[in-house]
C-alpha angles and dihedrals in degrees: 000000000000119000123237089221134063114268113208120202116187139139127254096263112149096254090052097046098040114123092240092053092046091050090052092049090050092049089054088051091233118160117229124216118209112245118230117241110278116277124165086217088068098044110085090200090060102044102027116020102036092044090060095040089053090053091048092051095043112123095000124125127204129200094221145348093273092058090050092048091049092050093049093046091051091049093048093050092046092061114098125235090257090064093057093039090055090056092051094044090052088062093070098071091037093055090044091054091048093049092045087054092058093260093302098130102171109143105339103164 
């Protein structure tokens, strides 16, 4: 069921956990969700996106940083919605495994 309020998921980085930030979040009446301990198995950028970007970049050479940035941006925009949806959908069983393991994510692939 969807919540009628905003659910904010963020890590415990100093800017996020600072008293001033927490006061502001409270004043907005936003609910905060505890983030699980970091696991690359639960970060779609680590196990899905970067894996494919790495394959795309493999063996290529670029004259400068701008050429590299342009190539990666073009590649990212060329991927269809199904590519990104697959990465998000793969999170469901990964989160389930983590939660079933008492939050100890470790290597859950």
